C-alpha positions as CSV (number, residue, x, y, z in Angstrom):
1,M,0.0,0.0,0.0
2,I,1.4,3.4,-1.1
3,I,0.2,6.6,0.6
4,I,0.2,9.9,-1.2
5,Y,-0.1,13.1,0.8
6,H,-1.1,16.2,-1.1
7,N,-2.0,19.8,-0.6
8,E,-4.9,19.8,-3.1
9,T,-2.8,20.8,-6.1
10,K,0.3,18.6,-5.9
11,V,1.9,15.7,-4.1
12,V,4.0,16.7,-1.1
13,A,5.0,13.4,0.5
14,L,5.0,9.6,-0.2
15,R,5.0,6.6,2.1
16,N,6.1,3.1,1.1
17,A,7.5,4.1,-2.3
18,D,11.1,5.1,-1.7
19,S,12.3,4.2,-5.2
20,F,9.8,6.7,-6.8
21,E,11.3,10.1,-7.3
22,I,8.9,12.7,-5.8
23,E,11.3,15.6,-6.6
24,K,11.2,14.6,-10.3
25,N,7.4,14.2,-10.5
26,G,6.1,16.3,-7.7
27,H,5.2,19.2,-10.1
28,L,2.7,16.9,-12.0
29,P,-1.1,17.0,-11.4
30,I,-2.0,14.5,-8.7
31,A,-3.9,12.2,-11.1
32,K,-0.9,12.1,-13.5
33,F,1.4,11.4,-10.6
34,M,-0.8,8.5,-9.5
35,A,-0.9,7.1,-13.0
36,L,3.0,7.0,-13.1
37,L,3.0,5.4,-9.7
38,A,0.5,2.7,-10.8
39,N,2.8,2.0,-13.7
40,D,5.8,1.4,-11.4
41,F,3.8,-0.4,-8.7
42,P,1.0,-2.4,-10.6
43,D,0.1,-4.6,-7.6
44,E,-0.3,-1.9,-4.9
45,I,-3.2,-0.1,-3.4
46,L,-2.8,3.7,-4.0
47,V,-4.1,5.8,-1.1
48,W,-4.4,9.6,-1.3
49,C,-4.9,11.9,1.7
50,H,-4.9,15.6,2.2
51,L,-2.0,16.7,4.3
52,S,-4.3,18.3,6.9
53,L,-5.9,14.8,7.6
54,K,-2.6,12.9,7.9
55,E,-3.1,12.1,11.6
56,Q,-6.6,11.0,11.0
57,L,-5.9,8.5,8.2
58,N,-7.0,5.0,9.3
59,I,-4.2,3.1,7.8
60,S,-4.9,-0.2,9.6
61,E,-8.4,-0.3,8.2
62,I,-7.6,0.4,4.5
63,E,-6.3,-3.1,3.5
64,K,-9.4,-4.7,5.0
65,L,-11.6,-2.4,2.9
66,F,-9.9,-3.6,-0.3
67,H,-11.1,-7.1,-0.3
68,H,-10.7,-7.2,-4.1
69,K,-9.2,-5.0,-6.7
70,K,-12.2,-3.6,-8.5
71,L,-13.0,-1.0,-5.7
72,L,-12.8,2.7,-5.3
73,F,-13.2,4.4,-1.9
74,S,-13.1,8.1,-0.9
75,Y,-14.6,10.2,1.9
76,N,-15.4,13.8,2.3
77,P,-15.5,14.6,6.0
78,F,-17.2,17.9,5.4
79,C,-20.9,18.6,4.6
80,N,-20.4,20.0,1.1
81,S,-19.6,17.8,-2.0
82,Y,-17.4,18.9,-4.9
83,L,-20.3,19.0,-7.3
84,D,-23.0,20.9,-5.4
85,T,-26.5,19.5,-4.8
86,N,-27.7,21.1,-8.0
87,V,-26.5,18.1,-9.9
88,G,-29.7,16.5,-8.6
89,Y,-31.7,18.6,-11.1
90,I,-30.5,16.2,-13.8
91,D,-29.7,13.0,-12.0
92,E,-32.4,11.0,-10.2
93,S,-30.2,8.1,-9.2
94,P,-29.8,7.0,-5.5
95,F,-26.1,7.8,-5.7
96,V,-26.6,11.6,-5.4
97,R,-27.9,11.8,-1.9
98,V,-25.0,10.3,0.0
99,N,-25.4,9.0,3.6
100,S,-22.0,10.0,5.0
101,T,-22.4,8.0,8.2
102,V,-22.2,4.6,6.5
103,T,-20.4,2.9,3.5
104,F,-22.5,4.2,0.7
105,P,-22.4,3.6,-3.1
106,T,-21.8,6.8,-5.1
107,W,-19.8,8.2,-7.9
108,Q,-19.3,11.5,-6.0
109,M,-15.6,11.1,-5.0
110,S,-13.5,13.4,-2.9
111,S,-9.8,14.4,-2.9
112,W,-9.7,14.6,0.9
113,V,-9.0,10.9,1.4
114,G,-9.5,7.7,-0.7
115,G,-7.9,4.7,-2.3
116,I,-7.9,2.7,-5.5
117,H,-5.9,-0.3,-6.8
118,S,-3.2,0.3,-9.4
119,A,-4.9,-2.3,-11.6
120,V,-7.8,0.0,-12.1
121,F,-5.5,2.9,-13.1
122,L,-3.7,0.7,-15.6
123,A,-7.0,-0.6,-17.1
124,L,-8.2,3.0,-17.5
125,K,-5.0,4.2,-19.1
126,N,-5.7,6.8,-21.8
127,E,-9.5,6.5,-21.2
128,I,-9.9,9.4,-18.7
129,P,-7.7,12.5,-19.0
130,C,-5.5,13.3,-15.9
131,E,-7.2,16.5,-14.9
132,K,-5.3,19.2,-12.9
133,N,-8.3,19.3,-10.6
134,F,-8.1,16.0,-8.7
135,D,-11.7,16.2,-7.5
136,Y,-13.0,16.5,-11.0
137,F,-10.8,13.6,-12.2
138,L,-12.0,11.3,-9.4
139,C,-15.7,12.1,-10.0
140,S,-15.3,11.6,-13.7
141,L,-13.5,8.3,-13.2
142,A,-16.2,7.0,-10.9
143,K,-19.1,8.2,-13.0
144,L,-17.7,6.6,-16.1
145,S,-16.5,3.4,-14.5
146,M,-19.4,2.5,-12.2
147,P,-21.6,1.2,-15.1
148,K,-18.6,-0.8,-16.2
149,G,-18.2,-2.6,-12.9
150,L,-16.0,-0.5,-10.7
151,L,-17.5,-0.5,-7.2
152,C,-17.4,3.1,-5.8
153,Y,-18.1,4.1,-2.3
154,S,-18.1,6.9,0.2
155,E,-16.3,5.2,3.1
156,P,-16.2,6.9,6.6
157,N,-13.8,4.2,7.9
158,L,-11.0,5.8,6.0
159,L,-10.6,8.2,8.8
160,K,-10.2,7.5,12.6
161,E,-12.1,10.6,13.5
162,H,-14.0,13.2,11.5
163,P,-13.1,16.9,11.8
164,A,-15.5,19.0,13.7
165,T,-14.9,22.0,11.5
166,V,-17.0,22.9,8.5
167,N,-15.3,23.4,5.1
168,P,-17.0,26.3,3.3
169,A,-19.0,25.2,0.3
170,K,-17.5,26.3,-3.0
171,K,-20.2,26.2,-5.6
172,N,-18.9,26.4,-9.1
173,T,-21.6,26.6,-11.8
174,F,-19.0,26.4,-14.6
175,I,-17.7,23.0,-13.3
176,L,-21.3,21.7,-12.8
177,F,-22.3,22.5,-16.4
178,R,-19.0,21.1,-17.7
179,F,-19.5,17.8,-15.7
180,V,-23.0,17.4,-17.0
181,K,-22.0,18.0,-20.6
182,Q,-19.1,15.5,-20.3
183,H,-21.0,12.7,-18.5
184,Y,-24.7,13.0,-19.6
185,K,-26.5,13.4,-22.9
186,T,-26.3,17.0,-24.2
187,R,-30.0,17.7,-23.6
188,W,-29.4,17.6,-19.8
189,V,-27.3,20.7,-20.1
190,F,-30.3,22.6,-21.4
191,L,-32.6,21.1,-18.8
192,L,-30.2,22.1,-16.1
193,L,-30.3,25.7,-17.3
194,L,-34.1,25.5,-17.3
195,N,-34.2,24.2,-13.8
196,F,-31.9,27.0,-12.6
197,L,-34.3,29.5,-14.2
198,L,-37.5,27.9,-12.8
199,Y,-36.4,27.1,-9.2
200,E,-33.6,29.6,-8.4
201,R,-34.5,32.5,-10.7
202,K,-31.0,32.3,-12.2
203,F,-29.9,32.1,-15.8
204,P,-26.3,30.9,-16.0
205,V,-26.2,30.9,-19.8
206,F,-22.5,31.6,-20.0
207,P,-21.5,28.5,-18.1
208,M,-23.9,26.5,-20.2
209,I,-22.4,27.9,-23.5
210,I,-18.9,27.2,-22.3
211,S,-19.8,23.6,-21.4
212,L,-20.9,22.9,-25.0
213,F,-17.3,23.1,-26.2
214,Y,-16.3,20.1,-24.0
215,K,-16.4,16.6,-25.5
216,N,-18.7,14.0,-23.9
217,R,-16.7,11.3,-22.2
218,N,-19.3,8.5,-22.4
219,T,-17.7,5.8,-24.6
220,N,-17.9,2.1,-24.8
221,T,-14.1,1.7,-24.7
222,I,-13.8,1.4,-20.9
223,N,-13.2,-2.3,-20.1
224,L,-12.4,-3.5,-16.6
225,D,-13.0,-7.2,-17.4
226,G,-9.3,-7.9,-17.3
227,I,-9.2,-7.2,-13.5
228,I,-9.8,-10.5,-11.8
229,V,-12.2,-10.3,-8.8
230,Q,-11.9,-12.7,-5.9
231,S,-12.9,-11.2,-2.6
232,S,-11.0,-12.0,0.6
233,R,-14.1,-11.2,2.6
234,A,-15.9,-14.2,4.0
235,V,-19.6,-13.4,3.7
236,I,-20.9,-17.0,3.7
237,A,-20.5,-19.2,6.8
238,L,-23.4,-21.7,7.0
239,G,-24.7,-21.1,3.4
240,T,-28.2,-22.0,4.4
241,I,-31.1,-20.4,2.5
242,D,-34.7,-19.4,3.0
243,V,-36.8,-18.7,-0.1
244,I,-39.7,-16.1,0.2
245,I,-42.6,-16.5,-2.3
246,P,-45.8,-14.5,-2.0
247,T,-48.6,-15.9,-4.2
248,I,-52.2,-15.3,-5.1
249,G,-54.2,-17.6,-7.5
250,R,-51.2,-19.0,-9.3
251,S,-51.0,-22.6,-7.9
252,N,-49.9,-24.1,-11.2
253,Y,-47.1,-21.6,-11.7
254,L,-46.0,-21.9,-8.1
255,Y,-45.9,-25.7,-8.4
256,D,-43.4,-25.3,-11.3
257,V,-41.3,-22.9,-9.1
258,L,-41.2,-25.5,-6.3
259,K,-40.3,-28.2,-8.7
260,D,-37.4,-26.1,-10.1
261,L,-36.2,-25.6,-6.6
262,T,-36.1,-29.4,-5.9
263,K,-33.8,-29.8,-8.9
264,Q,-31.2,-27.3,-7.7
265,T,-27.7,-28.5,-7.3
266,Y,-27.5,-26.3,-4.2
267,L,-30.8,-26.9,-2.4
268,P,-32.5,-24.2,-0.3
269,N,-33.3,-25.2,3.3
270,C,-36.8,-23.6,3.7
271,I,-39.4,-22.2,1.4
272,I,-41.8,-19.6,3.0
273,I,-45.0,-19.3,1.0
274,V,-47.5,-16.6,1.8
275,E,-50.8,-17.5,0.0
276,Q,-53.4,-14.7,-0.2
277,N,-57.1,-14.9,-0.9
278,Q,-59.4,-12.0,0.1
279,D,-62.4,-14.3,0.2
280,K,-62.8,-15.2,3.9
281,N,-64.7,-18.4,3.0
282,S,-61.9,-19.6,0.7
283,F,-59.5,-22.5,1.2
284,S,-55.9,-23.0,0.1
285,E,-55.3,-24.1,-3.4
286,L,-51.8,-25.5,-2.6
287,D,-52.7,-29.1,-1.7
288,Y,-49.5,-30.4,-3.2
289,I,-47.5,-28.8,-0.4
290,H,-48.9,-31.6,1.9
291,T,-49.5,-34.4,-0.6
292,E,-46.0,-34.5,-2.1
293,V,-42.6,-35.0,-0.5
294,W,-40.2,-32.1,-0.7
295,P,-36.4,-32.0,-0.1
296,F,-36.8,-28.9,2.0
297,E,-39.0,-27.5,4.7
298,I,-42.1,-25.6,3.5
299,K,-43.7,-23.0,5.8
300,H,-47.1,-22.2,4.4
301,F,-49.2,-19.2,5.5
302,F,-52.7,-18.8,4.1
303,I,-54.1,-15.3,4.8
304,H,-57.2,-13.3,3.7
305,Q,-55.3,-10.0,3.1
306,S,-53.9,-9.2,-0.3
307,G,-50.8,-7.1,-0.9
308,A,-47.2,-8.0,-1.7
309,C,-45.7,-5.7,1.0
310,N,-47.8,-7.3,3.8
311,A,-47.1,-10.8,2.4
312,R,-43.3,-10.3,2.2
313,N,-43.2,-8.7,5.7
314,L,-45.0,-11.7,7.1
315,A,-42.5,-14.0,5.5
316,L,-39.6,-11.9,6.8
317,Q,-40.7,-12.5,10.4
318,H,-40.0,-16.3,9.9
319,L,-36.5,-16.2,8.5
320,I,-34.2,-18.7,10.2
321,N,-31.4,-19.2,7.7
322,E,-28.3,-17.2,6.8
323,W,-29.5,-16.1,3.4
324,V,-32.8,-15.2,1.9
325,F,-33.9,-15.5,-1.8
326,F,-36.7,-13.2,-2.7
327,A,-38.6,-15.0,-5.5
328,D,-41.8,-14.5,-7.5
329,D,-44.4,-17.2,-8.0
330,D,-44.1,-17.1,-11.8
331,V,-40.4,-17.6,-12.6
332,R,-38.5,-20.6,-14.0
333,I,-35.2,-21.3,-12.4
334,P,-32.3,-23.3,-14.0
335,S,-31.0,-26.2,-11.9
336,D,-27.6,-24.6,-11.2
337,F,-29.1,-21.2,-10.5
338,I,-28.5,-21.0,-6.7
339,Q,-25.1,-22.6,-7.0
340,K,-24.0,-19.9,-9.4
341,V,-25.5,-17.1,-7.3
342,I,-23.6,-18.3,-4.2
343,S,-20.4,-18.5,-6.3
344,E,-20.9,-14.9,-7.4
345,I,-21.6,-13.7,-3.8
346,N,-18.4,-15.3,-2.7
347,K,-16.5,-13.9,-5.6
348,F,-17.6,-10.3,-4.9
349,G,-17.9,-10.5,-1.1
350,T,-21.2,-8.8,-1.1
351,E,-24.3,-9.3,1.0
352,V,-27.1,-8.2,-1.5
353,V,-27.5,-9.1,-5.2
354,S,-30.3,-8.6,-7.6
355,I,-30.5,-11.2,-10.4
356,N,-31.0,-10.7,-14.2
357,C,-34.7,-11.6,-14.5
358,L,-36.0,-11.3,-18.1
359,Q,-39.2,-12.2,-19.9
360,E,-39.2,-14.5,-23.0
361,G,-37.5,-12.8,-25.9
362,Q,-36.0,-9.9,-23.9
363,K,-32.4,-9.2,-24.5
364,I,-29.7,-8.7,-21.9
365,I,-29.0,-5.0,-21.6
366,Y,-26.2,-5.1,-18.9
367,N,-23.3,-7.5,-19.2
368,S,-21.3,-6.5,-16.2
369,V,-21.7,-6.8,-12.4
370,F,-22.3,-3.3,-11.2
371,Q,-24.0,-1.2,-8.5
372,W,-27.7,-1.4,-9.1
373,G,-29.9,1.6,-8.5
374,S,-32.9,-0.4,-7.3
375,F,-33.7,-3.8,-5.8
376,G,-35.7,-6.7,-7.2
377,S,-38.2,-8.0,-4.6
378,G,-38.8,-11.0,-6.9
379,C,-35.2,-11.8,-8.0
380,S,-32.7,-11.0,-5.2
381,F,-30.6,-12.6,-2.6
382,A,-29.7,-10.9,0.7
383,K,-27.9,-11.9,3.9
384,S,-30.5,-12.2,6.6
385,S,-28.5,-10.1,9.0
386,S,-28.4,-7.2,6.5
387,I,-32.2,-7.0,6.4
388,K,-32.8,-7.7,10.1
389,N,-34.4,-4.3,10.7
390,I,-35.8,-3.6,7.2
391,R,-39.3,-4.1,6.1
392,F,-41.5,-3.2,3.0
393,L,-43.2,0.0,4.0
394,M,-47.0,-0.5,4.0
395,G,-47.5,3.0,2.5
396,Y,-46.4,1.5,-0.8
397,E,-49.0,-1.3,-0.8
398,F,-50.9,-1.5,-4.1
399,G,-48.7,1.2,-5.5
400,Y,-45.2,1.6,-6.9
401,G,-41.9,2.1,-5.2
402,E,-41.6,-0.6,-2.6
403,D,-38.7,-2.2,-4.4
404,G,-36.7,1.0,-4.7
405,D,-37.5,1.9,-1.1
406,F,-36.3,-1.4,0.2
407,G,-33.1,-1.0,-1.7
408,M,-32.6,2.5,-0.2
409,Q,-33.2,1.2,3.3
410,L,-30.4,-1.4,2.6
411,R,-28.0,1.3,1.4
412,N,-28.7,3.5,4.4
413,T,-27.5,0.6,6.7
414,G,-24.2,0.4,4.8
415,A,-25.1,-2.5,2.4
416,D,-25.0,-2.3,-1.4
417,V,-27.0,-3.9,-4.1
418,L,-25.0,-5.5,-6.9
419,Y,-26.7,-6.5,-10.2
420,L,-25.7,-9.9,-11.6
421,P,-26.1,-10.4,-15.3
422,A,-25.7,-14.1,-14.9
423,P,-27.1,-16.5,-13.9
424,E,-30.5,-15.5,-15.1
425,I,-34.1,-16.6,-14.4
426,L,-37.1,-16.4,-16.7
427,H,-40.0,-14.3,-15.7
428,L,-43.2,-15.7,-17.2
429,K,-45.3,-12.6,-16.3
430,A,-48.2,-14.9,-15.7
431,P,-51.8,-13.6,-15.8
432,V,-53.2,-12.2,-12.6
433,G,-54.8,-15.0,-10.8
434,G,-57.2,-15.6,-7.9
435,F,-60.1,-13.7,-6.4
436,R,-59.0,-10.1,-6.3
437,T,-60.9,-7.0,-5.4
438,K,-59.4,-3.9,-7.0
439,P,-58.0,-1.9,-4.1
440,V,-59.8,1.4,-3.4
441,L,-57.0,4.0,-3.2
442,Q,-57.6,6.7,-0.6
443,W,-57.3,9.5,-3.2
444,Q,-59.1,7.9,-6.2
445,N,-62.3,9.9,-5.7
446,D,-60.5,13.3,-5.2
447,A,-61.6,16.1,-7.5
448,I,-58.0,16.8,-8.1
449,Q,-56.1,13.6,-8.8
450,P,-52.5,13.6,-7.5
451,K,-49.7,13.5,-10.0
452,P,-47.4,11.6,-9.7
453,S,-48.8,8.7,-7.8
454,P,-48.5,9.4,-4.1
455,T,-46.4,6.2,-3.6
456,I,-43.9,7.5,-6.1
457,M,-43.9,10.9,-4.3
458,L,-43.4,9.1,-1.0
459,Y,-40.2,7.5,-2.4
460,K,-39.0,10.9,-3.6
461,I,-39.6,12.5,-0.3
462,L,-37.9,9.8,1.7
463,H,-34.9,9.2,-0.5
464,T,-34.1,12.1,-2.9
465,T,-32.8,15.6,-2.5
466,V,-35.0,18.7,-3.1
467,E,-33.2,19.3,-6.4
468,Q,-33.9,15.7,-7.5
469,R,-37.6,16.1,-6.8
470,L,-37.8,19.4,-8.7
471,G,-35.8,18.0,-11.6
472,Y,-38.3,15.1,-11.7
473,K,-41.2,17.6,-11.6
474,T,-39.9,19.4,-14.7
475,I,-39.5,16.2,-16.7
476,L,-43.0,14.9,-15.6
477,F,-44.5,18.3,-16.5
478,F,-43.4,17.8,-20.2
479,K,-44.0,14.1,-20.4
480,Y,-47.5,14.2,-18.9
481,Y,-48.7,17.1,-21.2
482,Q,-49.3,14.8,-24.2
483,H,-51.2,12.3,-22.1
484,Q,-53.9,14.6,-20.7
485,K,-56.7,16.6,-22.1
486,I,-55.9,20.2,-21.2
487,K,-54.0,21.7,-24.3
488,N,-53.8,25.3,-23.1
489,P,-50.3,25.3,-21.6
490,F,-51.2,28.0,-19.0
491,H,-54.2,26.1,-17.8
492,Y,-52.2,22.9,-17.8
493,Y,-49.5,24.5,-15.7
494,D,-52.1,25.6,-13.1
495,Q,-53.7,22.1,-13.0
496,F,-50.3,20.4,-12.8
497,Q,-49.3,22.5,-9.8
498,K,-52.5,21.5,-8.0
499,Q,-51.9,17.9,-8.8
500,W,-48.3,18.0,-7.6
501,K,-49.4,19.6,-4.3
502,Q,-52.1,16.9,-4.0
503,S,-49.5,14.2,-4.4
504,I,-47.3,15.7,-1.7
505,L,-50.3,15.9,0.6
506,W,-51.1,12.2,0.2
507,A,-47.4,11.2,0.2
508,N,-47.0,12.8,3.6
509,K,-50.1,10.9,4.9
510,L,-48.7,7.7,3.6
511,K,-45.4,8.5,5.3
512,K,-47.2,8.6,8.6
513,E,-48.9,5.3,7.9
514,A,-45.7,3.7,6.8
């Protein structure tokens, strides 16, 4: 492990790299200096630290953090990020609002303290320009490499203690517009300008124009597949598995799922089935649970309340094994599926994964393991200890957003959700079955219908920044216009404002119920 101490503009001291001439290369930008260092020391972890934080650097913890090579950590001990919160106007992802108290996935890196393996620097050689501004370079590297499989985190354990002082925020609109131009589609530059005008009564047209002269950096040439991943972190001890399956009126499909599970080369230990039927005089349709012999325990709950959130929460109360597989009742599972998932979990040393779950004929979009922005409640594995205090919020019942919310709850405990492109399972998207009464939503008879759905707004309130919500509002305003009847833009604007406020009203009520 090589430690680089810098003063924000250049390297001033090195540790564990005596053969490297700092006097000869000290004038170089920090990023360029590190690139040369990686070339000379290809098997080392490169750590950077601002000179003012030298005594706080948690050296003993760093090697534990790097349990494999495809990792990037940094930490900003102050309240302000390099790119100010206005980036939320054009980025709705969960990686913008960073929880600095836990290990949190984000592309928002910091020059204060951090670390990366030399192998990553070498793999990205010539792909990302070595900026003079080290913060810009780090954010650019993370933003471009996250979708390609580099796992990027804000990591508070890089420091022993966090400074009590506050570093004054330095907002730079020129840098913000440049970053958006270089890392997003060009249209987002104009949308950012519009949002500044709408919500801040500012019109930074000059930064916008300057940004248009910068070349976009999104290319398909970044390839990190040559970096072998094999985690040294032991996340599996017992390897026992519970499978959670909520079901309603799909007995034949569920039977196929159970049969697929019996053929697994790595058998689960217990299947927890929550069968729902709102008819209080009804009986279970799952006779085969009791009439056939199964190679695992089956816990069967038959309830007269519908709703996936409630069903999954009931199942979560009965977990007894080390891992849980969240499954749907209409999937088909290859015989080596669980075996391969366990292998990938061991390989990456992770505690939560969402699996590639496609319908017949759909093509794979993502081919790399990367940090997923959501969570699949019908196609995920999680370590039981990581979800011990997490539940599906009932405010989302019969609406949208419970998957994303569950994923955000996980991230806010310090876990991360990795997407696995393989193995994959087939989602049949079976017809809705069983006796179901269409739920009566609390707001469906309101004179002014909320827009967006209050459950979507609930997610936005709980897990996004103010700027992210306002940016979403702008996009929704334009998208919804063509799907509604009011064609006078001024009347539409007034109506949309009322619907937005109505959505916030109901979302706050759902928040109390959740």
